[in-house]
N, CA, C and O atoms as a printed pandas DataFrame, in Angstrom:
     atom_number atom_name residue_name chain_id  residue_number  x_coord  y_coord  z_coord
0              1         N          MET        A               1  -14.937  -12.017  -13.714
1              2        CA          MET        A               1  -14.888  -11.609  -12.317
2              3         C          MET        A               1  -14.987  -12.828  -11.417
3              4         O          MET        A               1  -15.683  -13.797  -11.721
4              5         N          VAL        A               2  -14.297  -12.756  -10.339
5              6        CA          VAL        A               2  -14.331  -13.823   -9.356
6              7         C          VAL        A               2  -15.601  -13.666   -8.505
7              8         O          VAL        A               2  -15.996  -12.553   -8.160
8              9         N          ASP        A               3  -16.219  -14.785   -8.178
9             10        CA          ASP        A               3  -17.440  -14.699   -7.380
10            11         C          ASP        A               3  -17.157  -14.894   -5.894
11            12         O          ASP        A               3  -18.081  -14.902   -5.080
12            13         N          SER        A               4  -15.912  -15.048   -5.548
13            14        CA          SER        A               4  -15.501  -15.218   -4.158
14            15         C          SER        A               4  -15.432  -13.862   -3.466
15            16         O          SER        A               4  -15.274  -12.827   -4.112
16            17         N          LEU        A               5  -15.552  -13.885   -2.168
17            18        CA          LEU        A               5  -15.379  -12.660   -1.381
18            19         C          LEU        A               5  -13.992  -12.610   -0.759
19            20         O          LEU        A               5  -13.749  -11.815    0.149
20            21         N          ARG        A               6  -13.089  -13.442   -1.232
21            22        CA          ARG        A               6  -11.732  -13.511   -0.681
22            23         C          ARG        A               6  -11.011  -12.171   -0.772
23            24         O          ARG        A               6  -10.147  -11.878    0.055
24            25         N          HIS        A               7  -11.349  -11.370   -1.749
25            26        CA          HIS        A               7  -10.702  -10.055   -1.878
26            27         C          HIS        A               7  -10.933   -9.216   -0.624
27            28         O          HIS        A               7  -10.108   -8.371   -0.276
28            29         N          ASN        A               8  -12.062   -9.453    0.055
29            30        CA          ASN        A               8  -12.343   -8.714    1.292
30            31         C          ASN        A               8  -11.304   -8.986    2.375
31            32         O          ASN        A               8  -10.998   -8.105    3.178
32            33         N          GLU        A               9  -10.765  -10.195    2.398
33            34        CA          GLU        A               9   -9.720  -10.528    3.376
34            35         C          GLU        A               9   -8.480   -9.655    3.136
35            36         O          GLU        A               9   -7.837   -9.203    4.084
36            37         N          TRP        A              10   -8.159   -9.430    1.877
37            38        CA          TRP        A              10   -7.021   -8.574    1.541
38            39         C          TRP        A              10   -7.285   -7.135    1.981
39            40         O          TRP        A              10   -6.392   -6.459    2.491
40            41         N          LEU        A              11   -8.512   -6.680    1.779
41            42        CA          LEU        A              11   -8.863   -5.314    2.172
42            43         C          LEU        A              11   -8.844   -5.156    3.692
43            44         O          LEU        A              11   -8.416   -4.121    4.202
44            45         N          GLU        A              12   -9.300   -6.164    4.407
45            46        CA          GLU        A              12   -9.272   -6.124    5.872
46            47         C          GLU        A              12   -7.838   -6.065    6.388
47            48         O          GLU        A              12   -7.529   -5.280    7.284
48            49         N          LYS        A              13   -6.971   -6.888    5.828
49            50        CA          LYS        A              13   -5.547   -6.865    6.227
50            51         C          LYS        A              13   -4.934   -5.503    5.916
51            52         O          LYS        A              13   -4.165   -4.964    6.711
52            53         N          ALA        A              14   -5.276   -4.958    4.765
53            54        CA          ALA        A              14   -4.770   -3.634    4.391
54            55         C          ALA        A              14   -5.232   -2.586    5.398
55            56         O          ALA        A              14   -4.461   -1.708    5.787
56            57         N          GLY        A              15   -6.477   -2.679    5.813
57            58        CA          GLY        A              15   -7.006   -1.752    6.800
58            59         C          GLY        A              15   -6.260   -1.837    8.128
59            60         O          GLY        A              15   -6.025   -0.820    8.780
60            61         N          ARG        A              16   -5.894   -3.039    8.521
61            62        CA          ARG        A              16   -5.123   -3.203    9.775
62            63         C          ARG        A              16   -3.711   -2.637    9.628
63            64         O          ARG        A              16   -3.167   -2.062   10.571
64            65         N          ASP        A              17   -3.124   -2.800    8.450
65            66        CA          ASP        A              17   -1.804   -2.189    8.230
66            67         C          ASP        A              17   -1.893   -0.673    8.304
67            68         O          ASP        A              17   -1.013   -0.028    8.874
68            69         N          LEU        A              18   -2.941   -0.101    7.737
69            70        CA          LEU        A              18   -3.115    1.348    7.780
70            71         C          LEU        A              18   -3.298    1.828    9.224
71            72         O          LEU        A              18   -2.698    2.825    9.626
72            73         N          LYS        A              19   -4.111    1.133    9.992
73            74        CA          LYS        A              19   -4.278    1.477   11.413
74            75         C          LYS        A              19   -2.958    1.356   12.156
75            76         O          LYS        A              19   -2.629    2.200   12.989
76            77         N          SER        A              20   -2.204    0.308   11.854
77            78        CA          SER        A              20   -0.901    0.108   12.497
78            79         C          SER        A              20    0.034    1.265   12.207
79            80         O          SER        A              20    0.717    1.757   13.105
80            81         N          ALA        A              21    0.068    1.701   10.954
81            82        CA          ALA        A              21    0.935    2.826   10.586
82            83         C          ALA        A              21    0.582    4.067   11.399
83            84         O          ALA        A              21    1.468    4.776   11.875
84            85         N          LYS        A              22   -0.710    4.325   11.554
85            86        CA          LYS        A              22   -1.144    5.508   12.306
86            87         C          LYS        A              22   -0.799    5.399   13.784
87            88         O          LYS        A              22   -0.365    6.376   14.394
88            89         N          VAL        A              23   -0.989    4.219   14.362
89            90        CA          VAL        A              23   -0.659    4.011   15.778
90            91         C          VAL        A              23    0.849    4.165   15.992
91            92         O          VAL        A              23    1.282    4.798   16.956
92            93         N          LEU        A              24    1.632    3.593   15.104
93            94        CA          LEU        A              24    3.084    3.710   15.207
94            95         C          LEU        A              24    3.517    5.175   15.124
95            96         O          LEU        A              24    4.391    5.614   15.873
96            97         N          LYS        A              25    2.907    5.919   14.220
97            98        CA          LYS        A              25    3.239    7.340   14.064
98            99         C          LYS        A              25    2.861    8.123   15.317
99           100         O          LYS        A              25    3.650    8.930   15.808
100          101         N          GLN        A              26    1.672    7.892   15.828
101          102        CA          GLN        A              26    1.193    8.608   17.008
102          103         C          GLN        A              26    2.034    8.314   18.248
103          104         O          GLN        A              26    2.135    9.147   19.148
104          105         N          ASN        A              27    2.632    7.137   18.290
105          106        CA          ASN        A              27    3.394    6.722   19.467
106          107         C          ASN        A              27    4.902    6.776   19.249
107          108         O          ASN        A              27    5.670    6.191   20.013
108          109         N          ASP        A              28    5.318    7.485   18.196
109          110        CA          ASP        A              28    6.743    7.701   17.924
110          111         C          ASP        A              28    7.541    6.394   17.936
111          112         O          ASP        A              28    8.574    6.281   18.597
112          113         N          CYS        A              29    7.037    5.419   17.192
113          114        CA          CYS        A              29    7.656    4.097   17.156
114          115         C          CYS        A              29    8.583    3.901   15.959
115          116         O          CYS        A              29    9.014    2.781   15.682
116          117         N          GLY        A              30    8.882    4.962   15.268
117          118        CA          GLY        A              30    9.812    4.885   14.148
118          119         C          GLY        A              30    9.132    5.108   12.814
119          120         O          GLY        A              30    8.238    4.359   12.420
120          121         N          ASN        A              31    9.566    6.143   12.131
121          122        CA          ASN        A              31    8.995    6.460   10.822
122          123         C          ASN        A              31    9.270    5.378    9.793
123          124         O          ASN        A              31    8.512    5.228    8.834
124          125         N          ASP        A              32   10.351    4.618    9.979
125          126        CA          ASP        A              32   10.639    3.524    9.057
126          127         C          ASP        A              32    9.528    2.476    9.106
127          128         O          ASP        A              32    9.121    1.945    8.073
128          129         N          MET        A              33    9.042    2.181   10.311
129          130        CA          MET        A              33    7.971    1.208   10.454
130          131         C          MET        A              33    6.636    1.759    9.950
131          132         O          MET        A              33    5.810    1.015    9.421
132          133         N          VAL        A              34    6.436    3.048   10.114
133          134        CA          VAL        A              34    5.238    3.702    9.575
134          135         C          VAL        A              34    5.229    3.542    8.051
135          136         O          VAL        A              34    4.224    3.139    7.467
136          137         N          ALA        A              35    6.356    3.862    7.421
137          138        CA          ALA        A              35    6.459    3.773    5.961
138          139         C          ALA        A              35    6.265    2.335    5.476
139          140         O          ALA        A              35    5.600    2.100    4.467
140          141         N          PHE        A              36    6.847    1.375    6.197
141          142        CA          PHE        A              36    6.692   -0.025    5.811
142          143         C          PHE        A              36    5.224   -0.449    5.857
143          144         O          PHE        A              36    4.744   -1.101    4.930
144          145         N          HIS        A              37    4.511   -0.090    6.916
145          146        CA          HIS        A              37    3.109   -0.477    7.016
146          147         C          HIS        A              37    2.249    0.232    5.967
147          148         O          HIS        A              37    1.231   -0.310    5.537
148          149         N          CYS        A              38    2.640    1.417    5.559
149          150        CA          CYS        A              38    1.940    2.092    4.460
150          151         C          CYS        A              38    2.170    1.340    3.157
151          152         O          CYS        A              38    1.242    1.170    2.365
152          153         N          GLN        A              39    3.388    0.895    2.931
153          154        CA          GLN        A              39    3.681    0.102    1.744
154          155         C          GLN        A              39    2.823   -1.158    1.747
155          156         O          GLN        A              39    2.254   -1.538    0.723
156          157         N          GLN        A              40    2.736   -1.798    2.903
157          158        CA          GLN        A              40    1.945   -3.017    3.020
158          159         C          GLN        A              40    0.455   -2.745    2.791
159          160         O          GLN        A              40   -0.239   -3.551    2.171
160          161         N          THR        A              41   -0.029   -1.615    3.290
161          162        CA          THR        A              41   -1.421   -1.223    3.070
162          163         C          THR        A              41   -1.719   -1.167    1.580
163          164         O          THR        A              41   -2.687   -1.764    1.108
164          165         N          ILE        A              42   -0.891   -0.455    0.854
165          166        CA          ILE        A              42   -1.123   -0.266   -0.584
166          167         C          ILE        A              42   -0.979   -1.585   -1.331
167          168         O          ILE        A              42   -1.784   -1.897   -2.208
168          169         N          GLU        A              43    0.042   -2.354   -0.987
169          170        CA          GLU        A              43    0.232   -3.643   -1.653
170          171         C          GLU        A              43   -0.997   -4.532   -1.481
171          172         O          GLU        A              43   -1.493   -5.109   -2.448
172          173         N          LYS        A              44   -1.480   -4.638   -0.263
173          174        CA          LYS        A              44   -2.603   -5.546    0.006
174          175         C          LYS        A              44   -3.916   -5.041   -0.579
175          176         O          LYS        A              44   -4.712   -5.830   -1.087
176          177         N          VAL        A              45   -4.146   -3.746   -0.513
177          178        CA          VAL        A              45   -5.403   -3.234   -1.047
178          179         C          VAL        A              45   -5.424   -3.351   -2.576
179          180         O          VAL        A              45   -6.470   -3.642   -3.157
180          181         N          LEU        A              46   -4.287   -3.128   -3.227
181          182        CA          LEU        A              46   -4.237   -3.295   -4.681
182          183         C          LEU        A              46   -4.334   -4.772   -5.064
183          184         O          LEU        A              46   -4.968   -5.105   -6.065
184          185         N          LYS        A              47   -3.723   -5.650   -4.293
185          186        CA          LYS        A              47   -3.855   -7.084   -4.568
186          187         C          LYS        A              47   -5.307   -7.526   -4.400
187          188         O          LYS        A              47   -5.803   -8.344   -5.176
188          189         N          GLY        A              48   -5.987   -6.989   -3.392
189          190        CA          GLY        A              48   -7.400   -7.299   -3.214
190          191         C          GLY        A              48   -8.233   -6.823   -4.391
191          192         O          GLY        A              48   -9.117   -7.530   -4.873
192          193         N          TYR        A              49   -7.935   -5.610   -4.846
193          194        CA          TYR        A              49   -8.647   -5.060   -6.007
194          195         C          TYR        A              49   -8.420   -5.941   -7.240
195          196         O          TYR        A              49   -9.362   -6.272   -7.959
196          197         N          LEU        A              50   -7.163   -6.313   -7.470
197          198        CA          LEU        A              50   -6.845   -7.137   -8.638
198          199         C          LEU        A              50   -7.444   -8.529   -8.521
199          200         O          LEU        A              50   -7.854   -9.111   -9.526
200          201         N          LEU        A              51   -7.501   -9.070   -7.314
201          202        CA          LEU        A              51   -8.139  -10.365   -7.105
202          203         C          LEU        A              51   -9.619  -10.292   -7.482
203          204         O          LEU        A              51  -10.145  -11.187   -8.143
204          205         N          LYS        A              52  -10.270   -9.237   -7.063
205          206        CA          LYS        A              52  -11.682   -9.049   -7.399
206          207         C          LYS        A              52  -11.876   -8.944   -8.911
207          208         O          LYS        A              52  -12.844   -9.475   -9.456
208          209         N          GLN        A              53  -10.957   -8.262   -9.581
209          210        CA          GLN        A              53  -11.094   -8.037  -11.032
210          211         C          GLN        A              53  -10.703   -9.248  -11.872
211          212         O          GLN        A              53  -11.313   -9.511  -12.908
212          213         N          THR        A              54   -9.676   -9.991  -11.421
213          214        CA          THR        A              54   -9.120  -11.057  -12.267
214          215         C          THR        A              54   -9.375  -12.468  -11.758
215          216         O          THR        A              54   -9.294  -13.431  -12.521
216          217         N          GLY        A              55   -9.683  -12.592  -10.475
217          218        CA          GLY        A              55   -9.851  -13.923   -9.891
218          219         C          GLY        A              55   -8.549  -14.569   -9.487
219          220         O          GLY        A              55   -8.537  -15.726   -9.069
220          221         N          GLN        A              56   -7.434  -13.835   -9.606
221          222        CA          GLN        A              56   -6.125  -14.385   -9.251
222          223         C          GLN        A              56   -5.387  -13.431   -8.330
223          224         O          GLN        A              56   -5.497  -12.212   -8.463
224          225         N          VAL        A              57   -4.625  -14.000   -7.386
225          226        CA          VAL        A              57   -3.799  -13.187   -6.501
226          227         C          VAL        A              57   -2.551  -12.774   -7.273
227          228         O          VAL        A              57   -1.837  -13.616   -7.819
228          229         N          ALA        A              58   -2.301  -11.479   -7.312
229          230        CA          ALA        A              58   -1.127  -10.958   -8.015
230          231         C          ALA        A              58    0.141  -11.331   -7.253
231          232         O          ALA        A              58    0.169  -11.294   -6.023
232          233         N          GLU        A              59    1.175  -11.684   -7.984
233          234        CA          GLU        A              59    2.459  -12.060   -7.389
234          235         C          GLU        A              59    3.370  -10.850   -7.295
235          236         O          GLU        A              59    3.265   -9.926   -8.101
236          237         N          GLY        A              60    4.253  -10.851   -6.325
237          238        CA          GLY        A              60    5.262   -9.819   -6.196
238          239         C          GLY        A              60    4.914   -8.769   -5.167
239          240         O          GLY        A              60    3.980   -8.926   -4.381
240          241         N          HIS        A              61    5.693   -7.680   -5.185
241          242        CA          HIS        A              61    5.559   -6.637   -4.170
242          243         C          HIS        A              61    5.633   -5.224   -4.747
243          244         O          HIS        A              61    5.622   -4.257   -3.985
244          245         N          SER        A              62    5.708   -5.080   -6.055
245          246        CA          SER        A              62    5.876   -3.772   -6.676
246          247         C          SER        A              62    4.564   -2.998   -6.725
247          248         O          SER        A              62    3.627   -3.382   -7.425
248          249         N          LEU        A              63    4.512   -1.911   -5.977
249          250        CA          LEU        A              63    3.324   -1.070   -5.989
250          251         C          LEU        A              63    3.111   -0.450   -7.361
251          252         O          LEU        A              63    1.974   -0.236   -7.780
252          253         N          ILE        A              64    4.185   -0.166   -8.049
253          254        CA          ILE        A              64    4.092    0.422   -9.381
254          255         C          ILE        A              64    3.402   -0.562  -10.337
255          256         O          ILE        A              64    2.493   -0.194  -11.080
256          257         N          TYR        A              65    3.849   -1.796  -10.297
257          258        CA          TYR        A              65    3.246   -2.829  -11.146
258          259         C          TYR        A              65    1.770   -3.010  -10.819
259          260         O          TYR        A              65    0.936   -3.040  -11.725
260          261         N          PHE        A              66    1.437   -3.130   -9.538
261          262        CA          PHE        A              66    0.037   -3.341   -9.152
262          263         C          PHE        A              66   -0.835   -2.154   -9.545
263          264         O          PHE        A              66   -1.977   -2.330   -9.968
264          265         N          CYS        A              67   -0.303   -0.964   -9.406
265          266        CA          CYS        A              67   -1.056    0.235   -9.772
266          267         C          CYS        A              67   -1.311    0.266  -11.280
267          268         O          CYS        A              67   -2.411    0.608  -11.715
268          269         N          LYS        A              68   -0.308   -0.086  -12.074
269          270        CA          LYS        A              68   -0.486   -0.148  -13.533
270          271         C          LYS        A              68   -1.528   -1.195  -13.902
271          272         O          LYS        A              68   -2.375   -0.963  -14.764
272          273         N          GLU        A              69   -1.461   -2.349  -13.243
273          274        CA          GLU        A              69   -2.430   -3.407  -13.520
274          275         C          GLU        A              69   -3.844   -2.967  -13.142
275          276         O          GLU        A              69   -4.797   -3.247  -13.868
276          277         N          ALA        A              70   -3.979   -2.283  -12.014
277          278        CA          ALA        A              70   -5.293   -1.796  -11.576
278          279         C          ALA        A              70   -5.849   -0.760  -12.546
279          280         O          ALA        A              70   -7.061   -0.673  -12.743
280          281         N          SER        A              71   -4.961    0.024  -13.149
281          282        CA          SER        A              71   -5.416    1.069  -14.076
282          283         C          SER        A              71   -6.029    0.493  -15.347
283          284         O          SER        A              71   -6.746    1.197  -16.058
284          285         N          VAL        A              72   -5.761   -0.766  -15.639
285          286        CA          VAL        A              72   -6.401   -1.432  -16.778
286          287         C          VAL        A              72   -7.914   -1.499  -16.546
287          288         O          VAL        A              72   -8.699   -1.426  -17.491
288          289         N          PHE        A              73   -8.309   -1.639  -15.281
289          290        CA          PHE        A              73   -9.717   -1.775  -14.932
290          291         C          PHE        A              73  -10.361   -0.445  -14.540
291          292         O          PHE        A              73  -11.573   -0.270  -14.666
292          293         N          TYR        A              74   -9.528    0.494  -14.060
293          294        CA          TYR        A              74  -10.040    1.797  -13.644
294          295         C          TYR        A              74   -8.921    2.814  -13.810
295          296         O          TYR        A              74   -7.944    2.799  -13.061
296          297         N          MET        A              75   -9.065    3.701  -14.799
297          298        CA          MET        A              75   -8.005    4.632  -15.195
298          299         C          MET        A              75   -7.537    5.561  -14.074
299          300         O          MET        A              75   -6.412    6.060  -14.117
300          301         N          GLU        A              76   -8.376    5.796  -13.085
301          302        CA          GLU        A              76   -8.031    6.688  -11.973
302          303         C          GLU        A              76   -6.732    6.263  -11.275
303          304         O          GLU        A              76   -6.026    7.100  -10.712
304          305         N          PHE        A              77   -6.424    4.983  -11.314
305          306        CA          PHE        A              77   -5.204    4.497  -10.663
306          307         C          PHE        A              77   -3.939    5.083  -11.290
307          308         O          PHE        A              77   -2.921    5.214  -10.610
308          309         N          LYS        A              78   -3.985    5.434  -12.568
309          310        CA          LYS        A              78   -2.800    6.012  -13.229
310          311         C          LYS        A              78   -2.311    7.259  -12.509
311          312         O          LYS        A              78   -1.112    7.539  -12.498
312          313         N          LYS        A              79   -3.214    8.000  -11.916
313          314        CA          LYS        A              79   -2.850    9.217  -11.187
314          315         C          LYS        A              79   -2.002    8.921   -9.959
315          316         O          LYS        A              79   -1.368    9.824   -9.414
316          317         N          TRP        A              80   -1.982    7.680   -9.522
317          318        CA          TRP        A              80   -1.288    7.308   -8.289
318          319         C          TRP        A              80    0.049    6.620   -8.537
319          320         O          TRP        A              80    0.696    6.182   -7.586
320          321         N          LEU        A              81    0.472    6.517   -9.782
321          322        CA          LEU        A              81    1.730    5.829  -10.092
322          323         C          LEU        A              81    2.939    6.473   -9.401
323          324         O          LEU        A              81    3.767    5.773   -8.819
324          325         N          LYS        A              82    3.035    7.782   -9.465
325          326        CA          LYS        A              82    4.173    8.474   -8.857
326          327         C          LYS        A              82    4.167    8.285   -7.339
327          328         O          LYS        A              82    5.221    8.099   -6.730
328          329         N          ASP        A              83    2.993    8.333   -6.737
329          330        CA          ASP        A              83    2.889    8.133   -5.297
330          331         C          ASP        A              83    3.233    6.696   -4.916
331          332         O          ASP        A              83    3.864    6.453   -3.888
332          333         N          CYS        A              84    2.819    5.756   -5.744
333          334        CA          CYS        A              84    3.184    4.358   -5.496
334          335         C          CYS        A              84    4.698    4.174   -5.571
335          336         O          CYS        A              84    5.276    3.423   -4.787
336          337         N          ALA        A              85    5.328    4.854   -6.506
337          338        CA          ALA        A              85    6.794    4.787   -6.615
338          339         C          ALA        A              85    7.451    5.355   -5.357
339          340         O          ALA        A              85    8.451    4.818   -4.881
340          341         N          PHE        A              86    6.893    6.434   -4.824
341          342        CA          PHE        A              86    7.425    7.038   -3.603
342          343         C          PHE        A              86    7.355    6.059   -2.433
343          344         O          PHE        A              86    8.347    5.867   -1.729
344          345         N          VAL        A              87    6.204    5.444   -2.221
345          346        CA          VAL        A              87    6.033    4.527   -1.092
346          347         C          VAL        A              87    6.766    3.209   -1.336
347          348         O          VAL        A              87    7.224    2.565   -0.391
348          349         N          ASN        A              88    6.873    2.816   -2.581
349          350        CA          ASN        A              88    7.517    1.542   -2.938
350          351         C          ASN        A              88    8.945    1.440   -2.407
351          352         O          ASN        A              88    9.414    0.344   -2.102
352          353         N          GLN        A              89    9.629    2.557   -2.295
353          354        CA          GLN        A              89   11.028    2.543   -1.845
354          355         C          GLN        A              89   11.181    2.051   -0.403
355          356         O          GLN        A              89   12.286    1.718    0.024
356          357         N          TYR        A              90   10.095    2.006    0.333
357          358        CA          TYR        A              90   10.167    1.633    1.743
358          359         C          TYR        A              90    9.899    0.160    2.000
359          360         O          TYR        A              90    9.815   -0.253    3.156
360          361         N          TYR        A              91    9.763   -0.640    0.953
361          362        CA          TYR        A              91    9.464   -2.062    1.156
362          363         C          TYR        A              91   10.641   -2.828    1.755
363          364         O          TYR        A              91   10.475   -3.508    2.768
364          365         N          ILE        A              92   11.785   -2.734    1.171
365          366        CA          ILE        A              92   12.943   -3.510    1.648
366          367         C          ILE        A              92   13.780   -2.695    2.627
367          368         O          ILE        A              92   14.144   -3.181    3.698
368          369         N          GLU        A              93   14.077   -1.482    2.263
369          370        CA          GLU        A              93   15.044   -0.674    2.992
370          371         C          GLU        A              93   14.657   -0.398    4.440
371          372         O          GLU        A              93   15.532   -0.136    5.266
372          373         N          THR        A              94   13.376   -0.451    4.765
373          374        CA          THR        A              94   12.943   -0.165    6.131
374          375         C          THR        A              94   12.903   -1.410    7.005
375          376         O          THR        A              94   12.718   -1.308    8.217
376          377         N          ARG        A              95   13.072   -2.572    6.410
377          378        CA          ARG        A              95   12.897   -3.815    7.157
378          379         C          ARG        A              95   14.176   -4.369    7.755
379          380         O          ARG        A              95   14.117   -5.155    8.701
380          381         N          TYR        A              96   15.315   -3.986    7.236
381          382        CA          TYR        A              96   16.568   -4.600    7.664
382          383         C          TYR        A              96   17.601   -3.550    8.019
383          384         O          TYR        A              96   17.583   -2.447    7.472
384          385         N          PRO        A              97   18.508   -3.886    8.938
385          386        CA          PRO        A              97   19.616   -2.958    9.205
386          387         C          PRO        A              97   20.464   -2.799    7.937
387          388         O          PRO        A              97   20.594   -3.728    7.140
388          389         N          ALA        A              98   21.026   -1.619    7.774
389          390        CA          ALA        A              98   21.836   -1.361    6.579
390          391         C          ALA        A              98   23.064   -0.550    6.953
391          392         O          ALA        A              98   23.066    0.176    7.948
392          393         N          ASP        A              99   24.109   -0.682    6.145
393          394        CA          ASP        A              99   25.315    0.130    6.359
394          395         C          ASP        A              99   24.981    1.605    6.253
395          396         O          ASP        A              99   25.477    2.427    7.023
396          397         N          VAL        A             100   24.138    1.925    5.293
397          398        CA          VAL        A             100   23.666    3.297    5.137
398          399         C          VAL        A             100   22.138    3.243    5.284
399          400         O          VAL        A             100   21.424    2.990    4.314
400          401         N          PRO        A             101   21.652    3.480    6.495
401          402        CA          PRO        A             101   20.212    3.336    6.713
402          403         C          PRO        A             101   19.391    4.386    5.969
403          404         O          PRO        A             101   19.834    5.514    5.757
404          405         N          LEU        A             102   18.204    3.988    5.587
405          406        CA          LEU        A             102   17.264    4.899    4.960
406          407         C          LEU        A             102   16.526    5.634    6.075
407          408         O          LEU        A             102   15.780    5.024    6.841
408          409         N          ILE        A             103   16.735    6.925    6.161
409          410        CA          ILE        A             103   16.086    7.741    7.182
410          411         C          ILE        A             103   14.767    8.257    6.601
411          412         O          ILE        A             103   14.742    8.865    5.531
412          413         N          VAL        A             104   13.688    8.007    7.315
413          414        CA          VAL        A             104   12.360    8.457    6.895
414          415         C          VAL        A             104   11.986    9.642    7.783
415          416         O          VAL        A             104   11.837    9.495    8.996
416          417         N          SER        A             105   11.838   10.801    7.178
417          418        CA          SER        A             105   11.512   12.009    7.940
418          419         C          SER        A             105   10.042   11.979    8.384
419          420         O          SER        A             105    9.247   11.172    7.902
420          421         N          ASP        A             106    9.710   12.865    9.300
421          422        CA          ASP        A             106    8.317   12.998    9.728
422          423         C          ASP        A             106    7.418   13.341    8.542
423          424         O          ASP        A             106    6.330   12.784    8.399
424          425         N          ASP        A             107    7.876   14.254    7.700
425          426        CA          ASP        A             107    7.084   14.645    6.528
426          427         C          ASP        A             107    6.873   13.469    5.574
427          428         O          ASP        A             107    5.779   13.287    5.040
428          429         N          GLU        A             108    7.920   12.675    5.362
429          430        CA          GLU        A             108    7.802   11.511    4.482
430          431         C          GLU        A             108    6.840   10.474    5.066
431          432         O          GLU        A             108    6.041    9.886    4.337
432          433         N          ALA        A             109    6.916   10.256    6.364
433          434        CA          ALA        A             109    5.997    9.312    7.018
434          435         C          ALA        A             109    4.556    9.802    6.887
435          436         O          ALA        A             109    3.651    9.019    6.598
436          437         N          ASP        A             110    4.349   11.098    7.100
437          438        CA          ASP        A             110    3.009   11.669    6.942
438          439         C          ASP        A             110    2.515   11.518    5.509
439          440         O          ASP        A             110    1.344   11.214    5.281
440          441         N          GLU        A             111    3.399   11.730    4.552
441          442        CA          GLU        A             111    3.027   11.579    3.145
442          443         C          GLU        A             111    2.661   10.135    2.832
443          444         O          GLU        A             111    1.703    9.879    2.102
444          445         N          CYS        A             112    3.416    9.194    3.377
445          446        CA          CYS        A             112    3.102    7.775    3.177
446          447         C          CYS        A             112    1.705    7.453    3.705
447          448         O          CYS        A             112    0.934    6.757    3.045
448          449         N          ILE        A             113    1.384    7.958    4.892
449          450        CA          ILE        A             113    0.057    7.715    5.461
450          451         C          ILE        A             113   -1.020    8.321    4.567
451          452         O          ILE        A             113   -2.039    7.684    4.301
452          453         N          SER        A             114   -0.802    9.529    4.112
453          454        CA          SER        A             114   -1.773   10.201    3.252
454          455         C          SER        A             114   -2.014    9.428    1.961
455          456         O          SER        A             114   -3.158    9.269    1.535
456          457         N          ILE        A             115   -0.949    8.952    1.342
457          458        CA          ILE        A             115   -1.060    8.183    0.097
458          459         C          ILE        A             115   -1.780    6.865    0.357
459          460         O          ILE        A             115   -2.674    6.482   -0.397
460          461         N          ALA        A             116   -1.389    6.173    1.427
461          462        CA          ALA        A             116   -2.015    4.889    1.752
462          463         C          ALA        A             116   -3.504    5.067    2.019
463          464         O          ALA        A             116   -4.315    4.260    1.565
464          465         N          GLU        A             117   -3.868    6.111    2.747
465          466        CA          GLU        A             117   -5.285    6.383    3.019
466          467         C          GLU        A             117   -6.052    6.629    1.722
467          468         O          GLU        A             117   -7.151    6.106    1.539
468          469         N          ALA        A             118   -5.481    7.412    0.835
469          470        CA          ALA        A             118   -6.164    7.763   -0.413
470          471         C          ALA        A             118   -6.359    6.548   -1.316
471          472         O          ALA        A             118   -7.434    6.372   -1.889
472          473         N          ILE        A             119   -5.344    5.718   -1.448
473          474        CA          ILE        A             119   -5.460    4.540   -2.305
474          475         C          ILE        A             119   -6.398    3.517   -1.669
475          476         O          ILE        A             119   -7.177    2.866   -2.366
476          477         N          TYR        A             120   -6.324    3.378   -0.363
477          478        CA          TYR        A             120   -7.245    2.495    0.357
478          479         C          TYR        A             120   -8.695    2.937    0.105
479          480         O          TYR        A             120   -9.562    2.111   -0.180
480          481         N          LYS        A             121   -8.939    4.226    0.213
481          482        CA          LYS        A             121  -10.278    4.770   -0.024
482          483         C          LYS        A             121  -10.710    4.546   -1.474
483          484         O          LYS        A             121  -11.840    4.133   -1.732
484          485         N          LEU        A             122   -9.803    4.820   -2.423
485          486        CA          LEU        A             122  -10.110    4.652   -3.838
486          487         C          LEU        A             122  -10.549    3.224   -4.141
487          488         O          LEU        A             122  -11.539    3.002   -4.839
488          489         N          VAL        A             123   -9.807    2.269   -3.613
489          490        CA          VAL        A             123  -10.155    0.877   -3.861
490          491         C          VAL        A             123  -11.506    0.534   -3.236
491          492         O          VAL        A             123  -12.360   -0.068   -3.887
492          493         N          ASN        A             124  -11.696    0.917   -1.982
493          494        CA          ASN        A             124  -12.930    0.573   -1.293
494          495         C          ASN        A             124  -14.168    1.206   -1.932
495          496         O          ASN        A             124  -15.265    0.652   -1.855
496          497         N          GLU        A             125  -13.988    2.348   -2.551
497          498        CA          GLU        A             125  -15.109    3.007   -3.236
498          499         C          GLU        A             125  -15.389    2.418   -4.611
499          500         O          GLU        A             125  -16.452    2.657   -5.183
500          501         N          ASN        A             126  -14.433    1.640   -5.151
501          502        CA          ASN        A             126  -14.568    1.140   -6.528
502          503         C          ASN        A             126  -14.491   -0.362   -6.637
503          504         O          ASN        A             126  -14.190   -0.889   -7.708
504          505         N          ILE        A             127  -14.753   -1.057   -5.564
505          506        CA          ILE        A             127  -14.688   -2.516   -5.621
506          507         C          ILE        A             127  -16.079   -3.129   -5.616
507          508         O          ILE        A             127  -16.215   -4.352   -5.660
């Protein structure tokens, strides 16, 4: 285990992304941006968790990979693999203009927030 508190910085950033997603949703600023900030919330909170467990910052952006890695230390994360796959799709597609844009519905944005909140809570309760 790492004796640094650096993982807390990752959790704080994740918390700000989660707040941002909620503010964007409440102010009708685009469900694509809501979904992106939810993806960022999960990525950062899982990276913080893995940093605490391994002492190293995980590379990449795959929520599926980070969730699998986290499940090595706490099996409860396995239950979130499908949800991580759902939110993972919003990492690239929501950030750039596209010939065929990815439309994020209100229900999908709400689901992203719900998943991000749950994983954020899970990590904070088990770190």
